[in-house]
C-alpha positions as CSV (number, residue, x, y, z in Angstrom):
1,M,66.6,115.0,199.4
2,S,63.6,114.8,197.1
3,V,64.5,118.2,195.6
4,V,68.0,117.0,194.9
5,Y,66.7,113.8,193.5
6,Y,64.3,115.7,191.3
7,H,67.1,117.8,189.8
8,I,69.3,114.8,189.2
9,K,66.5,113.0,187.5
10,R,65.7,115.9,185.2
11,R,69.3,116.3,184.2
12,T,69.6,112.6,183.5
13,V,66.5,112.7,181.3
14,L,67.8,115.7,179.5
15,I,71.2,114.2,178.9
16,S,69.7,110.9,177.8
17,A,67.4,112.7,175.4
18,V,70.4,114.6,173.9
19,L,72.4,111.4,173.6
20,I,69.4,109.6,172.0
21,L,68.9,112.4,169.5
22,F,72.7,112.5,168.7
23,W,73.0,108.8,168.2
24,G,69.7,108.9,166.2
25,F,71.1,111.6,164.0
26,V,74.3,109.6,163.5
27,A,72.4,106.4,162.7
28,A,70.2,108.3,160.3
29,R,73.2,109.9,158.6
30,L,74.9,106.5,158.3
31,L,71.7,105.0,156.9
32,F,71.6,107.9,154.4
33,I,75.2,107.5,153.4
34,Q,75.5,103.8,153.3
35,V,72.0,102.8,152.0
36,V,70.1,105.7,150.5
37,N,73.0,107.6,148.8
38,T,75.6,104.9,148.7
39,A,76.5,105.3,144.9
40,K,77.4,109.0,145.3
41,Y,79.7,108.4,148.3
42,Q,81.4,105.4,146.7
43,A,82.2,107.5,143.7
44,L,83.7,110.2,145.9
45,C,85.7,107.6,147.7
46,R,87.0,106.1,144.4
47,K,87.9,109.6,143.2
48,Q,90.0,110.2,146.2
49,A,91.7,106.8,146.4
50,D,91.9,105.7,142.8
51,Y,94.3,107.4,140.3
52,R,93.8,106.7,136.7
53,R,97.1,106.9,134.9
54,T,97.2,107.4,131.1
55,I,99.6,105.1,129.2
56,P,100.7,106.7,125.9
57,P,100.7,104.5,122.8
58,I,103.7,103.9,120.6
59,R,103.4,106.2,117.6
60,G,103.4,104.6,114.2
61,S,106.7,104.5,112.3
62,I,107.3,105.9,108.9
63,F,109.4,103.9,106.5
64,D,110.8,104.5,103.0
65,R,109.9,102.2,100.1
66,N,112.7,99.7,101.1
67,H,111.5,99.7,104.7
68,K,114.3,101.8,106.0
69,A,113.0,103.6,109.2
70,L,112.7,107.3,108.7
71,T,111.3,107.7,112.2
72,V,112.2,105.9,115.4
73,D,110.2,105.9,118.7
74,I,112.6,105.5,121.6
75,V,110.7,104.2,124.6
76,Q,112.4,105.1,127.9
77,Y,111.5,104.5,131.5
78,N,112.0,106.4,134.7
79,V,112.0,104.5,138.0
80,A,111.3,106.0,141.4
81,V,111.0,104.5,144.9
82,H,109.0,105.1,148.2
83,P,111.8,104.2,150.7
84,Y,109.4,103.8,153.6
85,L,107.5,101.0,151.7
86,I,110.7,99.0,151.1
87,K,111.2,96.5,154.0
88,E,114.2,94.4,153.0
89,K,116.3,97.3,151.8
90,E,119.6,95.5,151.4
91,Q,118.2,92.5,149.5
92,I,116.3,94.7,147.1
93,A,119.2,97.0,146.6
94,R,121.3,94.0,145.7
95,E,118.6,92.8,143.2
96,L,118.3,96.2,141.6
97,S,122.0,96.3,141.0
98,S,121.6,93.2,138.8
99,L,118.2,94.1,137.3
100,L,118.9,97.7,136.5
101,R,122.5,99.0,136.7
102,P,125.4,97.8,138.9
103,N,125.1,100.6,141.6
104,Y,124.3,98.8,144.8
105,S,125.6,101.5,147.1
106,K,123.5,104.2,145.5
107,Y,120.3,102.1,145.6
108,L,120.9,101.2,149.3
109,R,121.6,104.8,150.3
110,T,118.5,105.9,148.5
111,M,116.2,103.4,150.1
112,Q,117.6,104.1,153.6
113,S,116.9,107.9,153.2
114,D,114.2,109.7,155.1
115,Q,112.5,111.0,151.9
116,T,109.1,109.7,150.9
117,F,109.8,109.7,147.1
118,V,113.2,109.5,145.3
119,W,114.0,108.9,141.6
120,L,116.3,105.9,141.2
121,E,117.0,105.9,137.4
122,R,115.9,108.0,134.4
123,N,115.8,107.4,130.7
124,L,116.3,103.6,130.8
125,P,115.8,101.8,127.5
126,H,113.3,99.0,127.5
127,K,115.9,96.2,127.1
128,E,117.6,97.4,130.3
129,I,114.4,97.5,132.4
130,Q,112.5,94.5,131.1
131,D,113.8,92.1,133.9
132,F,112.9,94.7,136.5
133,L,109.4,95.1,135.1
134,D,108.8,91.4,135.2
135,K,109.5,91.3,138.9
136,Y,108.6,94.7,140.4
137,Q,106.1,96.3,138.0
138,Y,103.3,96.0,140.6
139,H,105.4,96.5,143.8
140,S,103.8,99.3,145.9
141,G,107.2,100.7,146.7
142,F,108.2,101.5,143.1
143,V,106.8,104.0,140.7
144,I,107.5,103.4,137.0
145,E,107.0,106.0,134.3
146,R,107.2,105.3,130.6
147,R,108.1,108.0,128.2
148,I,108.4,108.0,124.4
149,R,110.7,110.2,122.4
150,R,110.5,110.6,118.6
151,N,113.8,110.5,116.7
152,Y,114.5,111.2,113.1
153,P,117.7,109.3,112.0
154,F,118.1,111.2,108.7
155,G,117.9,114.7,110.2
156,E,117.9,117.5,107.6
157,I,117.7,115.1,104.7
158,T,114.1,114.2,105.4
159,G,113.3,117.1,107.8
160,Q,110.8,119.0,105.7
161,L,109.2,115.9,104.3
162,I,108.6,114.0,107.5
163,G,108.2,116.9,109.9
164,F,108.2,116.4,113.6
165,T,106.0,116.1,116.7
166,D,105.4,118.3,119.7
167,V,106.1,117.5,123.4
168,D,102.9,115.4,123.5
169,N,104.1,113.4,120.5
170,H,101.4,114.9,118.2
171,G,102.5,115.7,114.6
172,I,102.6,119.4,113.9
173,V,104.6,119.6,110.6
174,G,104.9,117.6,107.4
175,L,103.8,114.0,107.1
176,E,103.7,113.7,110.8
177,K,100.8,116.3,110.7
178,E,99.1,115.0,107.6
179,F,98.8,111.5,108.9
180,E,98.3,112.2,112.6
181,P,95.0,110.2,112.8
182,Y,96.8,107.1,111.5
183,L,100.1,107.5,113.4
184,S,98.9,108.7,116.8
185,G,97.2,105.5,118.2
186,T,94.9,105.4,121.2
187,P,96.1,105.8,124.7
188,G,95.5,103.2,127.4
189,W,95.1,103.6,131.1
190,Q,95.7,101.9,134.4
191,V,94.1,102.5,137.8
192,T,96.4,102.7,140.9
193,L,95.6,103.3,144.5
194,K,96.5,106.6,146.2
195,D,96.8,106.8,150.0
196,G,96.2,109.7,152.2
197,W,99.7,111.1,151.5
198,G,99.1,111.0,147.8
199,R,101.4,108.0,147.3
200,L,100.6,105.7,144.4
201,N,100.5,101.9,144.9
202,N,100.1,99.5,141.9
203,R,97.9,96.5,142.1
204,P,97.5,93.9,139.4
205,D,93.8,93.3,140.2
206,L,92.8,96.9,139.4
207,P,91.2,97.8,136.1
208,Y,93.3,98.8,133.1
209,Q,93.0,99.3,129.3
210,E,95.7,98.3,126.8
211,T,97.0,100.9,124.4
212,I,96.4,100.7,120.7
213,D,99.6,101.6,119.0
214,G,99.7,103.8,115.9
215,N,99.8,102.5,112.4
216,D,103.0,102.2,110.3
217,I,103.3,104.1,107.0
218,V,105.5,103.0,104.1
219,L,106.3,105.9,101.7
220,T,107.2,105.8,98.1
221,I,110.4,107.7,99.0
222,D,113.8,106.1,98.5
223,H,116.1,107.2,101.3
224,E,119.2,106.9,99.0
225,Y,117.6,109.0,96.3
226,Q,116.6,111.5,99.0
227,A,120.1,111.8,100.2
228,I,121.5,112.2,96.7
229,L,119.0,114.9,95.9
230,Y,119.7,116.7,99.2
231,E,123.5,116.6,98.7
232,E,123.4,117.8,95.1
233,L,120.9,120.6,95.8
234,M,123.0,121.7,98.8
235,L,126.1,121.9,96.6
236,A,124.3,124.0,94.0
237,Y,122.8,126.2,96.7
238,Q,126.2,126.9,98.2
239,K,128.1,127.2,94.9
240,H,125.7,129.8,93.4
241,N,125.0,131.5,96.8
242,A,121.3,131.1,96.0
243,D,118.3,132.2,98.1
244,K,116.9,128.7,98.1
245,A,116.8,125.5,96.1
246,M,114.3,122.7,95.6
247,G,114.0,119.5,93.8
248,I,111.8,116.4,93.3
249,I,112.4,113.0,91.8
250,I,109.4,110.9,90.6
251,D,108.6,107.8,88.7
252,P,106.6,109.2,85.7
253,Q,105.0,105.9,85.0
254,N,103.0,105.6,88.2
255,G,103.3,109.0,89.9
256,E,105.3,107.8,92.9
257,I,107.5,110.4,94.5
258,L,111.0,109.0,95.1
259,A,112.6,112.1,96.7
260,M,111.6,115.6,97.6
261,V,113.9,118.2,99.1
262,S,114.1,122.0,99.6
263,I,117.1,124.0,100.8
264,P,117.7,125.4,103.4
265,G,116.4,122.7,105.6
266,F,116.2,121.9,109.3
267,D,116.9,119.1,111.7
268,P,113.6,117.8,113.2
269,N,115.5,116.5,116.2
270,N,116.3,120.1,117.1
271,P,113.6,122.2,115.3
272,M,113.9,125.2,117.7
273,K,117.4,125.9,116.4
274,Y,116.1,126.9,113.0
275,P,113.8,129.6,111.7
276,V,110.2,128.5,111.3
277,S,110.5,129.2,107.5
278,Y,113.0,126.4,107.2
279,Q,110.3,123.9,108.0
280,I,108.4,124.7,104.7
281,N,108.5,122.1,102.0
282,R,108.9,124.5,99.1
283,V,108.3,121.9,96.4
284,V,104.7,122.0,97.4
285,T,104.2,125.5,98.8
286,D,106.3,127.9,96.7
287,I,105.1,129.2,93.4
288,F,107.3,130.8,90.7
289,E,107.2,131.7,87.0
290,P,108.4,128.6,85.1
291,G,110.0,130.4,82.2
292,S,110.8,128.3,79.2
293,T,109.9,125.0,80.9
294,F,106.3,126.1,80.2
295,K,106.9,126.1,76.4
296,I,105.8,122.4,76.4
297,V,102.2,123.7,76.7
298,T,102.3,125.6,73.4
299,A,104.3,122.8,71.7
300,T,101.9,120.1,72.8
301,A,98.8,122.1,71.8
302,A,100.3,122.8,68.3
303,F,101.3,119.1,67.7
304,D,98.1,117.7,69.1
305,Q,96.0,120.0,66.9
306,N,98.2,119.3,63.8
307,S,98.9,123.0,63.5
308,I,102.7,122.5,63.1
309,Q,105.4,119.9,62.5
310,P,108.9,119.9,63.9
311,Q,110.5,120.7,60.6
312,D,108.2,123.7,59.9
313,T,110.3,126.9,59.8
314,I,109.4,130.1,61.8
315,D,110.7,133.6,61.3
316,C,112.1,134.6,64.7
317,E,112.4,138.3,63.7
318,K,116.1,138.6,64.5
319,G,115.4,138.3,68.2
320,H,112.5,140.6,69.0
321,I,108.7,140.9,68.5
322,A,106.3,143.8,69.3
323,I,103.1,143.0,71.2
324,G,101.2,146.3,71.3
325,R,103.5,148.7,73.0
326,H,105.6,146.0,74.4
327,V,108.7,144.4,72.9
328,I,109.7,140.9,73.8
329,H,113.3,139.8,73.2
330,D,115.1,136.5,72.6
331,H,118.3,135.7,74.5
332,K,119.9,135.5,71.0
333,K,119.0,137.1,67.6
334,Y,117.7,134.2,65.6
335,D,116.6,134.5,62.0
336,R,114.6,131.5,60.8
337,L,114.4,128.3,62.8
338,S,112.5,125.1,62.5
339,F,110.1,124.5,65.3
340,A,112.4,121.7,66.6
341,E,115.1,124.3,66.8
342,V,112.8,126.7,68.5
343,I,112.4,124.2,71.3
344,K,116.0,123.1,71.2
345,K,117.3,126.7,71.4
346,S,114.4,127.9,73.6
347,S,113.4,130.8,71.3
348,N,110.8,133.0,72.9
349,I,109.9,134.6,69.5
350,G,109.3,131.3,67.8
351,T,107.2,130.0,70.7
352,I,105.1,133.1,70.7
353,K,104.4,132.9,67.0
354,V,103.2,129.4,67.3
355,A,101.0,130.3,70.3
356,Q,99.5,133.2,68.2
357,K,98.8,130.7,65.4
358,I,96.9,128.2,67.5
359,G,95.1,130.9,69.6
360,K,94.6,131.6,73.3
361,D,91.7,129.1,73.6
362,D,94.0,126.1,72.8
363,V,96.9,127.4,74.9
364,F,94.6,127.9,77.9
365,N,92.9,124.5,77.3
366,Y,96.2,122.6,77.3
367,T,97.5,124.6,80.3
368,R,94.6,123.2,82.2
369,R,95.0,119.7,80.8
370,Y,98.6,119.7,82.1
371,G,97.1,120.4,85.6
372,F,98.4,124.0,86.0
373,G,96.3,126.3,88.2
374,V,94.8,123.5,90.3
375,K,96.2,121.6,93.3
376,T,97.5,118.1,92.6
377,D,95.8,116.8,95.7
378,I,99.0,115.5,97.1
379,Q,98.8,114.0,100.6
380,F,100.9,116.8,102.2
381,P,99.9,119.9,104.0
382,G,100.2,123.4,102.6
383,E,100.0,122.8,98.8
384,E,99.5,125.9,96.6
385,Q,97.5,125.8,93.4
386,G,99.6,128.3,91.4
387,I,98.3,131.1,89.3
388,I,96.6,130.8,85.9
389,H,94.4,133.8,85.1
390,P,90.9,133.2,83.7
391,L,90.7,133.1,79.9
392,K,88.6,136.2,79.7
393,Q,91.5,138.2,81.1
394,W,93.9,137.1,78.4
395,D,94.8,139.6,75.8
396,D,97.5,139.4,73.1
397,L,100.2,140.3,75.6
398,A,99.0,137.8,78.1
399,L,99.0,135.0,75.5
400,A,102.6,135.9,74.5
401,Q,103.7,135.9,78.1
402,V,102.0,132.6,79.0
403,A,103.6,131.0,75.9
404,I,107.1,131.6,77.3
405,G,106.2,130.9,81.0
406,H,105.7,134.4,82.3
407,G,102.4,135.8,83.8
408,V,101.8,132.3,85.3
409,C,103.0,130.7,88.5
410,V,103.5,127.0,89.2
411,T,104.9,124.8,91.9
412,A,107.8,122.4,91.3
413,L,105.4,119.6,92.0
414,Q,103.0,120.7,89.3
415,L,105.9,121.0,86.8
416,A,107.1,117.5,87.6
417,Y,103.7,115.9,87.0
418,A,103.1,118.0,83.8
419,Y,106.3,116.6,82.4
420,S,105.4,113.1,83.6
421,A,102.5,113.2,81.1
422,I,105.1,113.6,78.3
423,A,107.3,110.9,79.8
424,N,104.5,108.3,80.2
425,G,102.8,108.8,76.8
426,G,100.1,111.3,77.7
427,Y,98.6,110.7,81.2
428,L,98.4,113.2,84.0
429,L,98.9,111.4,87.2
430,K,98.0,112.1,90.8
431,P,101.1,112.3,93.1
432,Q,101.7,109.2,95.2
433,L,103.6,109.6,98.4
434,V,102.2,106.6,100.4
435,K,102.6,103.0,99.4
436,S,100.8,101.5,102.3
437,I,99.4,102.0,105.8
438,K,99.4,99.0,108.1
439,T,98.5,98.2,111.7
440,K,101.2,96.8,114.0
441,D,99.6,93.4,113.3
442,G,100.1,93.8,109.6
443,I,96.5,94.5,108.7
444,V,96.5,96.7,105.5
445,L,94.4,99.9,105.9
446,H,95.5,101.6,102.7
447,Q,97.4,100.4,99.6
448,G,98.6,103.0,97.2
449,K,98.1,102.6,93.5
450,P,98.5,104.8,90.4
451,Q,95.7,107.2,89.8
452,Y,95.2,108.6,86.3
453,I,93.5,112.0,86.1
454,R,93.1,112.5,82.4
455,R,94.8,112.1,79.0
456,V,96.6,115.3,78.1
457,A,97.5,114.6,74.5
458,S,97.8,111.6,72.1
459,P,100.7,109.1,72.4
460,E,102.0,110.3,69.0
461,T,102.1,113.9,70.2
462,M,104.0,112.9,73.4
463,Q,106.5,110.9,71.3
464,L,107.3,114.0,69.3
465,M,107.7,116.0,72.6
466,R,110.1,113.4,74.0
467,D,112.1,113.6,70.7
468,L,112.3,117.4,71.0
469,L,113.2,117.3,74.7
470,R,115.9,114.7,74.0
471,L,117.3,117.0,71.3
472,T,117.4,119.9,73.7
473,V,119.7,117.9,76.0
474,Q,121.8,116.5,73.1
475,S,122.7,119.8,71.5
476,G,120.5,122.6,72.8
477,T,120.2,124.7,76.0
478,G,120.1,121.6,78.2
479,I,123.4,120.1,77.0
480,K,125.0,120.4,80.5
481,A,122.5,117.7,81.6
482,D,123.8,115.2,79.0
483,I,125.7,112.1,80.0
484,N,127.4,110.0,77.3
485,G,125.5,106.8,76.8
486,M,122.4,107.9,78.7
487,T,119.4,109.3,76.8
488,I,118.4,112.1,79.1
489,A,115.6,114.4,77.8
490,G,114.6,117.7,79.3
491,K,114.0,121.5,79.1
492,T,115.6,124.5,80.6
493,G,113.9,127.5,82.1
494,T,115.1,130.9,83.2
495,A,112.6,133.4,84.5
496,Q,113.2,136.9,85.7
497,K,111.8,137.4,89.2
498,V,108.9,139.8,89.8
499,I,109.7,142.9,91.9
500,D,107.7,145.9,92.9
501,T,108.7,147.8,89.7
502,G,108.2,144.9,87.3
503,Y,110.6,142.2,86.2
504,S,114.1,142.2,87.8
505,Q,117.1,142.5,85.6
506,T,119.4,140.8,88.2
507,D,117.3,138.2,90.0
508,Y,116.3,135.0,88.3
509,V,114.8,131.5,88.9
510,A,116.8,128.8,87.2
511,T,114.9,125.6,86.4
512,F,115.5,122.3,84.6
513,V,113.2,119.4,84.1
514,G,114.6,116.2,82.8
515,F,113.8,112.5,82.6
516,F,115.6,109.3,81.7
517,P,115.7,107.1,79.6
518,A,114.1,109.4,77.0
519,H,111.9,106.8,75.3
520,N,110.8,104.7,78.3
521,P,111.4,107.1,81.3
522,R,112.0,105.6,84.7
523,L,113.0,108.7,86.5
524,L,111.9,112.4,86.2
525,S,113.4,115.3,88.2
526,V,112.7,119.0,88.6
527,I,115.5,121.2,89.8
528,V,114.8,124.8,90.8
529,V,117.5,127.2,92.1
530,D,116.1,130.5,93.3
531,N,118.2,133.6,92.6
532,P,121.6,132.2,91.8
533,K,124.3,134.8,92.0
534,G,127.0,135.4,89.4
535,I,127.2,135.3,85.6
536,E,125.8,131.8,85.4
537,H,122.2,132.2,86.3
538,T,120.3,130.3,83.6
539,G,118.6,126.9,84.0
540,G,121.0,125.4,81.5
541,N,124.1,126.5,83.5
542,V,122.8,126.2,87.0
543,S,120.1,123.5,87.3
544,A,120.9,121.2,84.4
545,P,124.3,120.1,85.9
546,V,122.6,119.3,89.2
547,L,120.2,116.9,87.4
548,R,123.1,115.3,85.5
549,E,124.9,114.6,88.7
550,I,121.8,113.2,90.4
551,F,121.0,110.8,87.5
552,N,124.6,109.8,87.2
553,R,124.8,108.9,90.9
554,I,121.4,107.1,90.9
555,V,122.4,105.0,87.8
556,N,125.6,104.0,89.5
557,L,123.6,103.1,92.6
558,S,120.8,101.2,90.8
559,D,121.9,98.5,88.4
560,D,118.4,97.9,87.2
561,L,118.2,101.3,85.7
562,F,120.5,100.3,82.9
563,L,119.3,99.2,79.5
564,P,121.4,98.1,76.6
565,Q,123.0,101.1,74.9
566,E,121.8,100.1,71.4
567,Y,118.2,100.5,72.7
568,L,118.8,103.7,74.7
569,E,120.4,105.7,71.9
570,T,117.9,106.9,69.3
571,P,118.6,108.9,66.2
572,D,118.8,112.7,66.3
573,I,116.0,114.7,64.8
574,R,117.5,116.0,61.6
575,I,116.6,119.6,61.6
576,A,118.5,120.7,58.5
577,E,116.5,118.2,56.4
578,A,112.8,118.7,55.8
579,I,111.9,115.1,56.8
580,N,108.5,114.0,57.9
581,L,108.9,112.7,61.4
582,K,106.8,109.8,62.3
583,P,106.4,108.2,65.8
584,R,109.0,105.6,66.4
585,P,108.0,102.1,67.6
586,D,108.5,101.6,71.3
587,V,112.2,100.8,71.7
588,L,111.5,98.6,74.6
589,T,109.2,96.3,72.6
590,A,112.1,95.6,70.3
591,A,114.4,95.1,73.3
592,A,112.0,92.6,74.8
593,Q,111.9,90.6,71.5
594,K,115.7,90.3,71.3
595,P,117.1,87.2,73.1
596,R,118.7,87.9,76.4
597,S,122.5,87.7,76.5
598,S,123.8,84.5,77.8
599,R,126.2,86.4,80.0
600,Q,124.6,86.6,83.4
601,L,126.4,89.0,85.7
602,Q,126.2,87.8,89.3
603,L,128.1,89.1,92.3
604,S,130.1,86.1,93.5
605,T,130.4,85.3,97.2
606,Y,133.8,83.7,96.5
607,Q,136.5,85.3,98.6
608,Y,139.2,86.3,96.3
609,A,142.9,85.6,97.1
610,R,145.3,88.5,97.5
611,Q,145.4,88.9,93.7
612,M,143.5,91.5,91.7
613,P,140.3,89.9,90.5
614,D,138.9,90.4,86.9
615,L,136.2,93.1,87.2
616,S,135.5,93.3,83.5
617,G,131.7,93.5,82.9
618,K,130.9,94.1,86.6
619,T,128.5,96.9,87.5
620,L,129.7,99.6,89.8
621,R,127.9,98.2,92.8
622,Q,129.3,94.7,92.1
623,A,132.8,96.0,91.6
624,I,132.8,98.0,94.8
625,A,131.5,95.1,96.8
626,I,134.4,92.9,95.6
627,L,137.0,95.5,96.1
628,Q,135.8,96.4,99.6
629,S,136.0,92.8,100.6
630,L,139.7,93.0,99.7
631,G,140.1,96.2,101.7
632,L,140.5,98.4,98.6
633,D,139.0,101.8,98.1
634,P,138.9,102.4,94.3
635,E,139.0,105.5,92.2
636,I,136.0,105.5,90.0
637,N,135.6,107.1,86.5
638,G,132.5,106.9,84.4
639,N,129.3,104.9,84.9
640,G,127.9,101.6,83.7
641,V,130.0,98.5,83.7
642,V,133.7,98.0,84.2
643,V,135.7,98.2,81.0
644,S,139.2,98.6,82.4
645,Q,141.0,98.4,85.7
646,Y,144.2,99.0,87.5
647,P,146.0,96.9,88.8
648,P,145.3,94.3,86.1
649,K,143.7,91.0,86.9
650,N,145.9,88.5,88.8
651,A,148.3,91.3,90.0
652,V,149.5,90.9,93.6
653,I,147.7,93.4,95.8
654,T,148.0,94.6,99.4
655,A,145.9,96.8,101.7
656,N,147.8,99.8,100.4
657,T,147.4,99.1,96.7
658,R,145.9,102.0,94.8
659,C,143.0,100.9,92.6
660,R,141.2,102.6,89.7
661,I,138.3,101.4,87.6
662,E,136.9,102.8,84.4
663,L,133.2,102.3,83.5
664,K,131.1,102.7,80.4
665,P,127.4,101.9,79.6
666,S,126.9,98.2,79.0
667,E,126.5,96.8,75.5
668,F,124.5,93.8,76.6
669,G,121.4,93.1,78.7
670,F,121.6,91.8,82.2
671,E,119.5,91.2,85.2
């Protein structure tokens, strides 16, 4: 018995020792976990149980100068359910059919399923889900996912300008890319609990961080001007079967860009359907030889240095001149021309002779003054600086080529701002594309303002240049840009394209630069058509008519662009007579001193009876508004104010009455 008792006792002691050691180890381990190293294991627990969900911010919007939205962020919601976490299934299904969409049977069937996770609705707009969010946002049985989709309401019209965003809503092209830091905003986050099966449960007491939405940007662009420029460029592109076309409209007084388009374009809502090359804004990125539009450099230098006067005559050598072993030709065989006629008729020989007279130093200097060969520093990605060779590389042939716009390369943007210096009296401006940047709360982060780079030439010189450019449109190579009653000034350019063997004899770049009104310009546009096909390939035949149609449509659209005709029309430069041209006084100063007409044109809100109203003196916009209120769609001829109409005033009209109005530039001032 004692032996048995001894063995039992020994085993009992051994088992007790093992148990004591085991529980001692467990106690020590618990002490280590819960006391000594508690922070580490709490972090591991939170990592497993807490899920930090990122909440994307709403991207800043882009507006035109009139606060028309050029981008729209569409916020959509997806709603899912954990059926096993829904207790009162019928009641909640009934509530969902009133809070979301009337689909009680679908919701009930979904919540009665054996699945652990099911999507209820996708792509719900915020207004449809707001009531649901107010009640069930933190319900553990529902999962709510917010998604933001960027939309571009104007499609191709603003595609290359605005650009687009990627799947993560980050800008990758155009202004979306350039202003990504301002537009993107700061994401927020929310902590939710995750159970052992990976299911997420929202709780309002868990930490969260609000999003900071992106800033809104107001551009200098006018969406109506942008649409007009796009439509007219597209017509020219198709009519002449061109390789591409580009154009820009600016305000030459302050440097604001009002429209900027290149063709072919792309729709930023479906960018993958187009070649990547269509995303390029060629106004900024493409360089080309400007041809005769570059003759302003030589003319400005000659006038500013008092080396020549408009009435001075030049022997144009019957249309050809030898520079070393090279012979340069005119498009026509001119004999003797005044310098005003040289610009008006775009004579290469006459321009080269003036350049030779003033020398390559002055030509190079004024080329730089006009801003050619350097970037304009526009707030847009991908700008090219063009090509102007160093002065030390200029020989006699290079001087002759540069004088007529060959051997140099510019962008349409540079050309626009060079001509704006002529239009505004001599100042080279920095391009302005952004009027303001504001937070969603209205705090102004940036306010655009005109930036003057340098004075290019004296006001008197620029007055002479405006006179000559007006003459070019009145009766020279730019005559197809002229509109009766509107003083458009401008210059044509036709340049042979460079190919592997030299200059092509079949491929050209047709350019026209024009501004309006000539002596106090409000609008300036550059039109470039690359490689138009057919007999008509010159800037005067291809690009000038495009500018004419653009200005005509804008004037009919914008009443405030009109000025009294007597102040717009200025005397021609009399080339045949050797007169000494002196700078004219500012025509708008005289206009401002003249008493305003007592006739105030106001669009009445009076609803006309079914009789034809008197439209005499109404602007196009006013007349259309009145006629549309009567259900009439008029035929329109001319521009300005209404001078005649059919049917006559007080005639009985019906919805089927055919209506026609004739317009001419006004002969009186108005607001």
